N, C-alpha and C positions, 0 to 999 in steps of 0.2 A: 157421598153424603156425609157431612160433618156430624160427629157425635153430638148429642144433646148435652147441655151443661149439666154436670154433676155438682151437687151442693151438699157439703157435709159439715158437721159441727165438731170435727176433730181432725188432727193431722197426726197419724201414727209416727212415733219416734223413729221407727224403722225406715220411714220414707226419707228421713234426713241423710241416710246412707247412700241414696240413689243420686247419681249425677244427672244432669239434664237429659243426656241421651238415654238414661235408664228409666225415666219417669213414665213414658208411654206404656211400658209393660205393667206398671202398677195402676195407672190412672185411666188409660185408654181414651184420653181426650181431655178437653178443657174442664177444669175443676175449680170451684169456689169454696175455699175453706174459711170457717169462722171459728176463731179461737177467743175465748173469753178472757178478759183482763180486769184489772182493778178499776180502770176508768172507762167510761163510755163518752161519746160514741167511738166506733172503731177507726183505726188507721186502715185505709184501703191501699193495698199494695198489688201492683201488676207486674208479673215477670213472664218472660218467654213469649212476648208478643211476636218476636222473631225467633225462630227455633235455634238459630246459631248465635244468639246473643245471651250468653249463659250467666253473666255476672250477677244478675238479679237473684236467680235461684241459689247460686253459690253464697251470696251475701245473706239471704234470709235463713239458709241452713245454719250458717255461722251464728247468726243472732239467736235463733230459737234454741240452739244447743246451750247458749249462755243463760237461758231462762228456764232450763230444765230443773225441776225439783223432784222430790220423792213422790209427789202426787200429780206429776205432769208439768205442763208449762205454767210458770208463775209470771205472767206478763203485767207490766205496769199499766198498759192500755190494751183494750181489745184490738184484735187484728183480723181483718178480712183479707185473705190472700187469694188472688186470681192467678192460677197457673194456666197459661194460654196454649200455644201451639206445640203440644207434646209430640205430635206425629212428625212435625218438621224437626224438632229437637232430636228425635231418635235418629234422624238421618243427617243431622248437622247442617241443615240448610235454613235459609230465611223463611221460606214457605214451600210447600209442595207444588209441583207444576199445575195441579188442578185446583189449587186454593188461591183465593185472593190474599193480599197482604193483610194480616190480622190487625195491623195498626193503620189501616185506611178504611175500615168498615164500621167504626163506632158511630152512634147517632150524630148527625151532622155531616156525614159523608156525602160526597157528590155522586156516589154510586149506590146501588141497592139491589135487593131481590135475591141475595144468596143466603144460604143457611148461616154463614158466618155473620152477616149483617143482623139476622134475627138473634143469633147467639149474644152479640154484644148488647143489643137492646134488652135482652133478658137479664144480663149482668147488671145493667144500669137500673132496671126496674127493681131488682132485688136489693141493690144498695140504696136506692132512693127510699125504699120502705124502712130500711134500718138506720139511715142517716150515716154520715161519715165525719170524722175529725179532719181528715185531709186525704188526698190521693197522691200516690207516688208510682210512677211507671219507670222501670229501670231498663236502660238500653246500653248497648255498646256501639261503637262505630269502627270502620275498617281503615280509615286514614289516621294520620298523626294529628290529634286534636288534644287540647287540654281537657280536663274534666270540667263539665259545666252543666248547669241546670237550665231548663226551658220552661217558659210560662206562655199561656195563650190569652191571658187577660192581664191588663195592667191594673192590678188590685193589690192593696197593701199586704194582705196575709199571704197571698201566693208569692209575692216578691220576697217576703221574709223567709218563707219556706225554701225558696230557691237560694237565697243568700246564705242560708245555713249550710248548704252544700259547698259553696265557694263564691268568690268574687264575681266570676264570669257567669253572666245570665243572658240568655237569648229569648227574645219575644218573637213569636211567629203566629200567623193565622193561616198559613198554608204549609204543608198539605192539610186538607180537611180529613175528618174521620179518624183522628188519632185519639187515643185513650184520654190523654190529659186534657184535651179540648172538651171532650164530652163530659168528663167528670168535673170540670170547672163549674158546671151548672149545679153541682151538689155541694161544693165546698172548695177550699184552697187546693190547688192542683199543680203538680210539676212533673216534668220528665227529667230523669237523670241520664246524662251521657257520660259513661264511665271508662272511656278509652277503649283499647282493643281487648278482644276476648282473651281470657287466660292470664291477664296480667294481675299478679297478686295485689298490687297497689289499688287497682280498681275495685277488687272484691273487698279489700279492707276499708277503703273509703266509703263504699256503699253501705257496708255493714255498720260502720261507726255512725253514719248518717241515720240509718234506720233505727239504731239503738237510741240516738238522741231524740228522734221524733216520737218514739214510744214513751220517752220520759217526759215530754212536754206536757204541761198542764193546760197551756193555751198558746195560741199563735198571736203575736202582737198585731194590733189593728192600726197602728200608727205608721206613718211613712218611713220607708227605708232611707237612711241618709245617703245622699249621692256619693259621698266619699267612701262608702262601705260596699259599693257595687259597681261593676263595669257592665252596663246594660247595652245589648246590641239588638237590633231589629232586623229580622230577615225580610229582605225586600224582593228577592227573586229566587227562583229555582232554575238550575241549569241542567239540561239533559242533552245527551247525544242522540240525534234522530236514528231510528232503527235502520235506515237505509245507508248510514255511514259506517264504514269499518274504522277501527281505531286501534292503536298500539301505544305502548309506553317505551320510550327510549330506543325505538327501532324505526325503520322505514318500511314502505311497502303497503301502507294503508291510506285511506282518505285523510285520516287525522293522526298525527303523531304527537302525543303528549310527552313532555319531559319525564324522565324516568322517575324522579322523586317529586312529582307534582304536589303530593299531599303535604310537603313541607311548607307550602304557602298558606296553610290554614291559620286563621286568626292573625294574619299579617296584613298591614296596610300596603296595598300594591299601588304604586304610582302609575300614572298614565304611561302606556307603552310597555308594560310588563308582558313578557312572553307567556302565552298559555299553550300554544300548539303550533306545529308546522302543518300546513294543509296542502293537499294535492291540487293539481290544475283543475280549473272548472268549478271549484267550490266557491260559492258566493258568501254564505254564512253557515259555518259548520255546526253551530250549536242552537238548540232550542231553549230560549230563556223566557220564562213567564213571570209576570209580576203578581201582586196580591189579587188583582182582578182577573188573572189568567190571560192577560194580554201579552202578545209577543213583543218583547223589548230587547232582543238580542243586539240590535244596532245601537241601542243606547249605551251598552256596556262594553261591546267588543267591536273591533274592526280588523280587516285583513290589510296587511302592509307587505306586498310582494310575497304572498304565500305564508306570512307569519301572522297568526292570530294574536292580537295584543289587546290590552285593556284600553278602552277609549276614555274612561274616567277613572278616578281613584276608586278602588273597591277593596273589600275585605271578604275573602271566601271562608266558608266553614264546611266541614264534612267532605272536603275533597277526598276522593278515594281513587286508588289505583287498582281496585278489584273490578274486573270486567263484569262479573255476575251482578254485583250491586249496582253498577252503572246501568246495566240493561234493565234490571228489575225496579230500580228506584230513580237514581239521578247521579250526576257527576259531582254536584256540590250545590251549596246555597250561597247567595251574596247578601252581605249585611251592611248596615250603617250603624254608627254609634248613636245611642239613644238616651243617654243620661239626662238630657234636658227635659225629658218627658216624665221623669220620676215624680215630679210634683203634681202631675195630672192624674196619677193613679188614685182611684176612689176607694 
């Protein structure tokens, strides 16, 4: 049974000394902190939706230390901080075996009925009562990717918030049940993808961004100039079916991926690009779903004498060589360039 949400109006300075793995000993579960600043409404920050993605917690520790004064935190804007899966963070895993993925159970999810679903509904209710300035959910990924921000609605303020992190912005509507998609109902909302765990550059980039957001007096409501942003649209998610074995850079499994497959992230792959070598008898080794959850594997990939290659030009993101992530989540996403749609954002 998941712990009920704790809600407190202070964050002890001593807690900033705890790394992500040590938080559960102090908090014993998901906790919502409210820190008062000079401006309202509060910036809402989500960290540790996945227990092994620690950059968000490391970044906000860095930011809060910079605002410490003799009388506590002197923040330019109020901050509401939701610290998520501390139990998984204690063990250094995405989520515990008995838990659902914390970033698939927010309102709007296609699943339901767990204590975790109720927990995220509770977080949203409490933040709706308070109002928010903007929402930021900080993540890491396991493959080689640039730092980028994600939005779930094509809306000017959210796009400005994303562009503040960097030129590369991804728009997606699947998977459902993610924090940024739910919080978009309450205000501008983004997800930050800050590279691999433990990289100092990712922590510094996220911290600088959070500092900048706390300093903002407003978020522009006009359109983002097309030359200031590289916008991509996620059109499909790619998974390896559970009944298929797979390896990287070896043989002896149903699917053999190239050793450094994740170097293909955010690259335009032409028709015929090699994705995997496949064993005899396999007709279509990947499960590929579009935004309507329709099976579209044959639209994007084909087998050519045991070689799985691209059937059309594609651009992957979040390709990973981590078997656990592939089994728990997915192999990658497929994207298309989307800058032509910037003028349509309302």
